[in-house]
LUMKOLVO-341139 format. One record per residue: residue number from 0; residue in one letter; x, y, z of N, C-alpha, C, O in turn. Coordinates in steps of 0.001 Angstrom, whole numbers, plus 500000, padded with zeros to 6 digits. Example, Ala and Ser with C-alpha at 12.3 -4.5 7.8 and 13.67 -1.06 7.14 Angstrom:
% residues 2
num 0; residu A; n.xx 513190; n.yy 494310; n.zz 507800; ca.xx 512300; ca.yy 495500; ca.zz 507800; c.xx 513200; c.yy 496700; c.zz 507800; o.xx 514236; o.yy 496681; o.zz 508465
num 1; residu S; n.xx 512850; n.yy 497750; n.zz 507080; ca.xx 513670; ca.yy 498940; ca.zz 507140; c.xx 512900; c.yy 500030; c.zz 507870; o.xx 513409; o.yy 501138; o.zz 508039
//
This chain:
% residues 77
num 0; residu M; n.xx 740962; n.yy 271720; n.zz 323768; ca.xx 741309; ca.yy 271540; ca.zz 325143; c.xx 742003; c.yy 272795; c.zz 325666; o.xx 742944; o.yy 273279; o.zz 325037
num 1; residu N; n.xx 741585; n.yy 273304; n.zz 326740; ca.xx 742249; ca.yy 274465; ca.zz 327463; c.xx 742370; c.yy 274222; c.zz 328902; o.xx 741408; o.yy 274169; o.zz 329669
num 2; residu V; n.xx 743618; n.yy 274073; n.zz 329238; ca.xx 743910; ca.yy 273675; ca.zz 330643; c.xx 744730; c.yy 274954; c.zz 331166; o.xx 745812; o.yy 275272; o.zz 330671
num 3; residu P; n.xx 744095; n.yy 275678; n.zz 332246; ca.xx 744874; ca.yy 276760; ca.zz 332870; c.xx 745652; c.yy 276281; c.zz 334010; o.xx 745189; o.yy 275483; o.zz 334825
num 4; residu V; n.xx 746882; n.yy 276783; n.zz 334073; ca.xx 747828; ca.yy 276498; ca.zz 335260; c.xx 748301; c.yy 277943; c.zz 335727; o.xx 748895; o.yy 278720; o.zz 334979
num 5; residu L; n.xx 747994; n.yy 278193; n.zz 336945; ca.xx 748641; ca.yy 279456; ca.zz 337560; c.xx 749956; c.yy 279179; c.zz 338047; o.xx 750135; o.yy 278168; o.zz 338726
num 6; residu I; n.xx 750970; n.yy 280017; n.zz 337760; ca.xx 752266; ca.yy 279696; ca.zz 338131; c.xx 752781; c.yy 280918; c.zz 338963; o.xx 752614; o.yy 282053; o.zz 338515
num 7; residu A; n.xx 753385; n.yy 280720; n.zz 340128; ca.xx 753896; ca.yy 281720; ca.zz 340912; c.xx 755382; c.yy 281682; c.zz 340954; o.xx 755927; o.yy 280619; o.zz 341251
num 8; residu T; n.xx 756051; n.yy 282681; n.zz 340700; ca.xx 757533; ca.yy 282713; ca.zz 340608; c.xx 758167; c.yy 283871; c.zz 341337; o.xx 757431; o.yy 284774; o.zz 341736
num 9; residu R; n.xx 759517; n.yy 283927; n.zz 341553; ca.xx 760105; ca.yy 285094; ca.zz 341931; c.xx 760032; c.yy 286042; c.zz 340696; o.xx 759744; o.yy 285587; o.zz 339588
num 10; residu P; n.xx 760281; n.yy 287288; n.zz 340883; ca.xx 760119; ca.yy 288155; ca.zz 339715; c.xx 761054; c.yy 287722; c.zz 338529; o.xx 762242; o.yy 287456; o.zz 338712
num 11; residu L; n.xx 760457; n.yy 287669; n.zz 337331; ca.xx 761044; ca.yy 287008; ca.zz 336213; c.xx 760448; c.yy 287843; c.zz 334885; o.xx 759314; o.yy 288316; o.zz 334815
num 12; residu P; n.xx 761425; n.yy 287908; n.zz 333905; ca.xx 760870; ca.yy 288370; ca.zz 332635; c.xx 760176; c.yy 287305; c.zz 331954; o.xx 760621; o.yy 286161; o.zz 332044
num 13; residu K; n.xx 759073; n.yy 287563; n.zz 331240; ca.xx 758250; ca.yy 286593; ca.zz 330474; c.xx 759121; c.yy 285616; c.zz 329594; o.xx 758896; o.yy 284407; o.zz 329521
num 14; residu S; n.xx 760072; n.yy 286226; n.zz 328977; ca.xx 760939; ca.yy 285526; ca.zz 327981; c.xx 761566; c.yy 284285; c.zz 328679; o.xx 761651; o.yy 283223; o.zz 328062
num 15; residu H; n.xx 761987; n.yy 284405; n.zz 329906; ca.xx 762666; ca.yy 283443; ca.zz 330677; c.xx 761762; c.yy 282135; c.zz 330876; o.xx 762202; o.yy 280992; o.zz 330751
num 16; residu I; n.xx 760566; n.yy 282425; n.zz 331171; ca.xx 759609; ca.yy 281223; ca.zz 331429; c.xx 759216; c.yy 280616; c.zz 330019; o.xx 759063; o.yy 279406; o.zz 329851
num 17; residu E; n.xx 759070; n.yy 281543; n.zz 329041; ca.xx 758797; ca.yy 281064; ca.zz 327636; c.xx 759778; c.yy 280047; c.zz 327070; o.xx 759465; o.yy 279034; o.zz 326444
num 18; residu R; n.xx 761099; n.yy 280484; n.zz 327398; ca.xx 762195; ca.yy 279611; ca.zz 326982; c.xx 762017; c.yy 278149; c.zz 327542; o.xx 762059; o.yy 277149; o.zz 326825
num 19; residu R; n.xx 761817; n.yy 278136; n.zz 328868; ca.xx 761599; ca.yy 276786; ca.zz 329460; c.xx 760423; c.yy 276104; c.zz 328889; o.xx 760557; o.yy 274931; o.zz 328539
num 20; residu I; n.xx 759375; n.yy 276650; n.zz 328763; ca.xx 758148; ca.yy 276009; ca.zz 328246; c.xx 758387; c.yy 275510; c.zz 326803; o.xx 758023; o.yy 274397; o.zz 326423
num 21; residu G; n.xx 759087; n.yy 276499; n.zz 325955; ca.xx 759312; ca.yy 276189; ca.zz 324572; c.xx 760304; c.yy 275056; c.zz 324275; o.xx 760451; o.yy 274588; o.zz 323146
num 22; residu Q; n.xx 760930; n.yy 274673; n.zz 325288; ca.xx 761911; ca.yy 273453; ca.zz 325137; c.xx 761152; c.yy 272172; c.zz 324871; o.xx 761643; o.yy 271257; o.zz 324211
num 23; residu W; n.xx 759919; n.yy 272130; n.zz 325412; ca.xx 759018; ca.yy 270917; ca.zz 325388; c.xx 757765; c.yy 271037; c.zz 324557; o.xx 757254; o.yy 270026; o.zz 324074
num 24; residu L; n.xx 757257; n.yy 272227; n.zz 324375; ca.xx 755925; ca.yy 272317; ca.zz 323673; c.xx 756110; c.yy 273259; c.zz 322550; o.xx 756881; o.yy 274204; o.zz 322712
num 25; residu P; n.xx 755481; n.yy 273105; n.zz 321418; ca.xx 755492; ca.yy 274119; ca.zz 320369; c.xx 754535; c.yy 275160; c.zz 320692; o.xx 753524; o.yy 274886; o.zz 321338
num 26; residu E; n.xx 754825; n.yy 276529; n.zz 320221; ca.xx 754045; ca.yy 277665; ca.zz 320653; c.xx 752712; c.yy 277703; c.zz 320416; o.xx 751981; o.yy 278462; o.zz 321053
num 27; residu A; n.xx 752243; n.yy 276858; n.zz 319439; ca.xx 750796; ca.yy 276730; ca.zz 319129; c.xx 750036; c.yy 275995; c.zz 320169; o.xx 748807; o.yy 276062; o.zz 320173
num 28; residu K; n.xx 750760; n.yy 275213; n.zz 321156; ca.xx 750104; ca.yy 274538; ca.zz 322177; c.xx 749932; c.yy 275209; c.zz 323548; o.xx 749363; o.yy 274630; o.zz 324474
num 29; residu W; n.xx 750420; n.yy 276395; n.zz 323645; ca.xx 750375; ca.yy 277128; ca.zz 324847; c.xx 750440; c.yy 278648; c.zz 324875; o.xx 751006; o.yy 279239; o.zz 323956
num 30; residu T; n.xx 749894; n.yy 279297; n.zz 325874; ca.xx 750141; ca.yy 280822; ca.zz 325934; c.xx 750409; c.yy 281082; c.zz 327461; o.xx 749947; o.yy 280429; o.zz 328397
num 31; residu L; n.xx 751245; n.yy 282164; n.zz 327524; ca.xx 751646; ca.yy 282578; ca.zz 328964; c.xx 751247; c.yy 284086; c.zz 328991; o.xx 751605; o.yy 284908; o.zz 328147
num 32; residu T; n.xx 750455; n.yy 284338; n.zz 330076; ca.xx 750027; ca.yy 285767; ca.zz 330284; c.xx 750370; c.yy 286122; c.zz 331662; o.xx 750159; o.yy 285350; o.zz 332597
num 33; residu P; n.xx 750926; n.yy 287346; n.zz 331806; ca.xx 751252; ca.yy 287896; ca.zz 333259; c.xx 749970; c.yy 288185; c.zz 333866; o.xx 749079; o.yy 288751; o.zz 333233
num 34; residu Q; n.xx 749839; n.yy 287805; n.zz 335111; ca.xx 748767; ca.yy 288206; ca.zz 336027; c.xx 749091; c.yy 289369; c.zz 336877; o.xx 748161; o.yy 290023; o.zz 337350
num 35; residu T; n.xx 750308; n.yy 289691; n.zz 337115; ca.xx 750642; ca.yy 290851; ca.zz 337901; c.xx 751795; c.yy 291578; c.zz 337068; o.xx 752444; o.yy 291020; o.zz 336184
num 36; residu E; n.xx 751948; n.yy 292843; n.zz 337457; ca.xx 752990; ca.yy 293682; ca.zz 336716; c.xx 754408; c.yy 293445; c.zz 337257; o.xx 755376; o.yy 293927; o.zz 336670
num 37; residu D; n.xx 754533; n.yy 292741; n.zz 338320; ca.xx 755885; ca.yy 292563; ca.zz 338995; c.xx 756471; c.yy 291281; c.zz 338486; o.xx 757536; o.yy 290901; o.zz 338971
num 38; residu G; n.xx 755868; n.yy 290571; n.zz 337542; ca.xx 756452; ca.yy 289268; ca.zz 337085; c.xx 756519; c.yy 288122; c.zz 338006; o.xx 757414; o.yy 287280; o.zz 337922
num 39; residu R; n.xx 755504; n.yy 288080; n.zz 338954; ca.xx 755529; ca.yy 286955; ca.zz 339905; c.xx 754460; c.yy 286072; c.zz 339840; o.xx 754475; o.yy 285045; o.zz 340519
num 40; residu L; n.xx 753371; n.yy 286393; n.zz 338977; ca.xx 752269; ca.yy 285399; ca.zz 338745; c.xx 751823; c.yy 285398; c.zz 337264; o.xx 751554; o.yy 286419; o.zz 336631
num 41; residu W; n.xx 751776; n.yy 284177; n.zz 336801; ca.xx 751514; ca.yy 283932; ca.zz 335378; c.xx 750352; c.yy 282964; c.zz 335226; o.xx 750113; o.yy 282130; o.zz 336099
num 42; residu L; n.xx 749620; n.yy 283076; n.zz 334105; ca.xx 748558; ca.yy 282119; ca.zz 333665; c.xx 749165; c.yy 281372; c.zz 332423; o.xx 749345; o.yy 281938; o.zz 331345
num 43; residu L; n.xx 749442; n.yy 280163; n.zz 332642; ca.xx 749808; ca.yy 279203; ca.zz 331497; c.xx 748562; c.yy 278510; c.zz 330950; o.xx 747864; o.yy 277803; o.zz 331676
num 44; residu R; n.xx 748308; n.yy 278710; n.zz 329735; ca.xx 747011; ca.yy 277904; ca.zz 329185; c.xx 747667; c.yy 276917; c.zz 328200; o.xx 748349; o.yy 277275; o.zz 327239
num 45; residu L; n.xx 747405; n.yy 275687; n.zz 328519; ca.xx 747753; ca.yy 274529; ca.zz 327644; c.xx 746648; c.yy 274180; c.zz 326714; o.xx 745515; o.yy 274038; o.zz 327172
num 46; residu S; n.xx 746878; n.yy 274033; n.zz 325470; ca.xx 745856; ca.yy 273676; ca.zz 324400; c.xx 746268; c.yy 272277; c.zz 323862; o.xx 746062; o.yy 271950; o.zz 322693
num 47; residu T; n.xx 746834; n.yy 271506; n.zz 324737; ca.xx 747226; ca.yy 270115; ca.zz 324352; c.xx 746831; c.yy 269237; c.zz 325511; o.xx 746469; o.yy 269679; o.zz 326601
num 48; residu E; n.xx 746933; n.yy 267874; n.zz 325177; ca.xx 746697; ca.yy 266831; ca.zz 326202; c.xx 747530; c.yy 267082; c.zz 327509; o.xx 748759; o.yy 267035; o.zz 327455
num 49; residu P; n.xx 746944; n.yy 267319; n.zz 328551; ca.xx 747759; ca.yy 267733; ca.zz 329800; c.xx 748561; c.yy 266531; c.zz 330350; o.xx 749545; o.yy 266699; o.zz 331071
num 50; residu C; n.xx 748120; n.yy 265348; n.zz 329994; ca.xx 748931; ca.yy 264104; ca.zz 330483; c.xx 749971; c.yy 263631; c.zz 329489; o.xx 750628; o.yy 262626; o.zz 329756
num 51; residu S; n.xx 750159; n.yy 264287; n.zz 328370; ca.xx 751078; ca.yy 263873; ca.zz 327385; c.xx 752469; c.yy 263889; c.zz 328015; o.xx 752705; o.yy 264542; o.zz 329031
num 52; residu E; n.xx 753401; n.yy 263137; n.zz 327368; ca.xx 754698; ca.yy 263023; ca.zz 327779; c.xx 755481; c.yy 264415; c.zz 327707; o.xx 756242; o.yy 264761; o.zz 328610
num 53; residu S; n.xx 755270; n.yy 265092; n.zz 326711; ca.xx 755875; ca.yy 266425; ca.zz 326544; c.xx 755421; c.yy 267449; c.zz 327677; o.xx 756173; o.yy 268260; o.zz 328218
num 54; residu V; n.xx 754139; n.yy 267286; n.zz 327930; ca.xx 753656; ca.yy 268301; ca.zz 329144; c.xx 754325; c.yy 267885; c.zz 330393; o.xx 754835; o.yy 268719; o.zz 331141
num 55; residu Q; n.xx 754337; n.yy 266596; n.zz 330643; ca.xx 754920; ca.yy 266113; ca.zz 331931; c.xx 756382; c.yy 266491; c.zz 332040; o.xx 756874; o.yy 266828; o.zz 333117
num 56; residu R; n.xx 757086; n.yy 266429; n.zz 330887; ca.xx 758504; ca.yy 266860; ca.zz 330887; c.xx 758624; c.yy 268424; c.zz 331192; o.xx 759419; o.yy 268907; o.zz 331999
num 57; residu M; n.xx 757770; n.yy 269090; n.zz 330472; ca.xx 757797; ca.yy 270587; ca.zz 330640; c.xx 757442; c.yy 271012; c.zz 332159; o.xx 758077; o.yy 271912; o.zz 332710
num 58; residu L; n.xx 756463; n.yy 270364; n.zz 332765; ca.xx 756135; ca.yy 270542; ca.zz 334044; c.xx 757264; c.yy 270143; c.zz 335073; o.xx 757440; o.yy 270813; o.zz 336091
num 59; residu Q; n.xx 757930; n.yy 269166; n.zz 334810; ca.xx 759115; ca.yy 268622; ca.zz 335533; c.xx 760152; c.yy 269686; c.zz 335489; o.xx 760727; o.yy 270053; o.zz 336514
num 60; residu T; n.xx 760415; n.yy 270219; n.zz 334237; ca.xx 761419; ca.yy 271164; ca.zz 334086; c.xx 761198; c.yy 272420; c.zz 334910; o.xx 762118; o.yy 273014; o.zz 335471
num 61; residu L; n.xx 759797; n.yy 272825; n.zz 334954; ca.xx 759445; ca.yy 274164; ca.zz 335659; c.xx 759696; c.yy 273733; c.zz 337136; o.xx 760330; o.yy 274512; o.zz 337847
num 62; residu M; n.xx 759295; n.yy 272673; n.zz 337603; ca.xx 759308; ca.yy 272254; ca.zz 339075; c.xx 760899; c.yy 272236; c.zz 339480; o.xx 761204; o.yy 272499; o.zz 340643
num 63; residu E; n.xx 761775; n.yy 271965; n.zz 338643; ca.xx 763067; ca.yy 271837; ca.zz 338962; c.xx 763845; c.yy 273209; c.zz 338946; o.xx 765042; o.yy 273281; o.zz 339221
num 64; residu S; n.xx 763071; n.yy 274281; n.zz 338604; ca.xx 763647; ca.yy 275647; ca.zz 338470; c.xx 763772; c.yy 276242; c.zz 339794; o.xx 762876; o.yy 276022; o.zz 340608
num 65; residu D; n.xx 764800; n.yy 276992; n.zz 340125; ca.xx 765030; ca.yy 277658; ca.zz 341330; c.xx 764162; c.yy 278851; c.zz 341522; o.xx 764079; o.yy 279344; o.zz 342647
num 66; residu W; n.xx 763441; n.yy 279408; n.zz 340418; ca.xx 762680; ca.yy 280584; ca.zz 340554; c.xx 761132; c.yy 280260; c.zz 340791; o.xx 760288; o.yy 281127; o.zz 341019
num 67; residu L; n.xx 760885; n.yy 278919; n.zz 340707; ca.xx 759402; ca.yy 278572; ca.zz 340848; c.xx 758992; c.yy 278629; c.zz 342339; o.xx 759753; o.yy 278187; o.zz 343200
num 68; residu I; n.xx 757851; n.yy 279143; n.zz 342633; ca.xx 757344; ca.yy 279243; ca.zz 344011; c.xx 756241; c.yy 278163; c.zz 344043; o.xx 756262; o.yy 277336; o.zz 344954
num 69; residu G; n.xx 755322; n.yy 278126; n.zz 343141; ca.xx 754240; ca.yy 277186; ca.zz 343167; c.xx 753425; c.yy 277274; c.zz 341869; o.xx 753456; o.yy 278236; o.zz 341102
num 70; residu M; n.xx 752609; n.yy 276034; n.zz 341693; ca.xx 751714; ca.yy 275971; ca.zz 340533; c.xx 750336; c.yy 275524; c.zz 341064; o.xx 750231; o.yy 274652; o.zz 341926
num 71; residu D; n.xx 749254; n.yy 276181; n.zz 340493; ca.xx 747932; ca.yy 275906; ca.zz 340888; c.xx 747170; c.yy 275319; c.zz 339630; o.xx 746854; o.yy 276000; o.zz 338653
num 72; residu F; n.xx 746904; n.yy 273911; n.zz 339786; ca.xx 746225; ca.yy 273227; ca.zz 338647; c.xx 744778; c.yy 273325; c.zz 338824; o.xx 744055; o.yy 272834; o.zz 337957
num 73; residu S; n.xx 744247; n.yy 273926; n.zz 339890; ca.xx 742772; ca.yy 274017; ca.zz 340141; c.xx 742207; c.yy 275402; c.zz 339805; o.xx 741028; o.yy 275646; o.zz 340059
num 74; residu Y; n.xx 743011; n.yy 276320; n.zz 339240; ca.xx 742652; ca.yy 277625; ca.zz 338873; c.xx 741501; c.yy 277565; c.zz 337696; o.xx 741556; o.yy 276858; o.zz 336690
num 75; residu Q; n.xx 740595; n.yy 278346; n.zz 338008; ca.xx 739512; ca.yy 278519; ca.zz 337040; c.xx 739149; c.yy 279880; c.zz 336855; o.xx 739054; o.yy 280600; o.zz 337849
num 76; residu D; n.xx 738928; n.yy 280344; n.zz 335684; ca.xx 738578; ca.yy 281708; ca.zz 335434; c.xx 737233; c.yy 281917; c.zz 334786; o.xx 736842; o.yy 283056; o.zz 334530
//
């Protein structure tokens, strides 16, 4: 399973977002790729069940972050 989620943030280093995601999901279950050089747009690929409790908790954690601007679950590449 490969579920892409486009994440818009204020400028952040990749490691900051990775720490948040890593609190809930093992590294083998996701990848994070910058989509812009300024650290504002990221592509998160989930390779796990998107409705699992751990994914729900991770998404909730991201949504509670003051640096998050938005998430696009309809992104297709």
